[in-house]
N, C-alpha and C positions, 0 to 999 in steps of 0.2 A: 477070796470073795467070789460070789457067784455073779455072773453077768446079769445085768437088769433085763428083764423080759418086757418087750413092748407088746401092746395089745394087738397091733396090726390092724388090718382093714375091718375085720369083723368086730373088734372092740370099739372102733370108731363109729361104726354103724349102730352098735348097741347104745353107745353114749348118745348119739343123735336121736335115736328112737325114744330113749328115756327123757331126753331134754324136750322133745316135741310133745310127749305125753304130759309132762309136768306143766309145760306152757299151756296146753289145752285145758288142764284142770284149773290153772290160775285164771285163764280168760273166762272159763265157764263160771267160776265162782264170782268174779268181778261182775260179769253180766247179770247173774242172778241177784246180786246185791243191788246193782243199779236198777234192775227191774222192780225190786221190792221198794226201793226208795222213791222211784218215780211214781209207782202205783200209790204209795201212801201220800205223796205230795199232791197228786191229781185228785185223790179222794178228799183231801183237806180243801182244795180249791173248789170242788163241786159243793161241798157242805157250806162253805162261806158264801158262795154265789146263791145257793138256795136260801140261806138265811137272809141275805140282802133282799131277795125277791119277796120273801114272805113278810119282811119288815115293812116294805113299801105299801103293802095292801092294807 
């Protein structure tokens, strides 16, 4: 049987770089989704407030 080869220092750095990149992608996706949801919610609030103001007149 062959001896198992270890990745060594460069393999660990590559794993860390890929992990950081994937984390960046996930955080960016979550931030974009949160921005979309908050934008939609704030738009709904503005419309409801405008309708309340127009209804009082």
